Residue, then its C-alpha position, 0 to 999 in steps of 0.5 A: m468697686a470690687h465684686a465677688a464671684h457668685c455661682s451661676p444657676l445656669l452651670p450644669p452639675h458636675p457628674d462623676v463620669a466614671l459612674a456614668r460610663d455604661c449608663e443607658q439613661c444618660l448615655g455616659w454623660g452623667t446628666v440628663v436634660t429636663r423638659d424645661g431645658d435644665h441639666e440635672l444629674c442622672y437619677v440612674c447612675q449618679p449618687a443621691a443629691g445629698d452626696d457631695e464630693g466635699t462631704a466627708r465619708p465615714e471610713s469602714 
């Protein structure tokens, strides 16, 4: 029986490390660890949750 790969909720988010380089909140990692032990994108240096790399951005 074949099984399809599924996305694991345990994988940390993928931050843009170029944006995180000089961030004092996440120390350049782009993610922070919550009190529950979960990894979340840094709210200081990373784009809003709605901005995904896969979405098209309007050209100026």
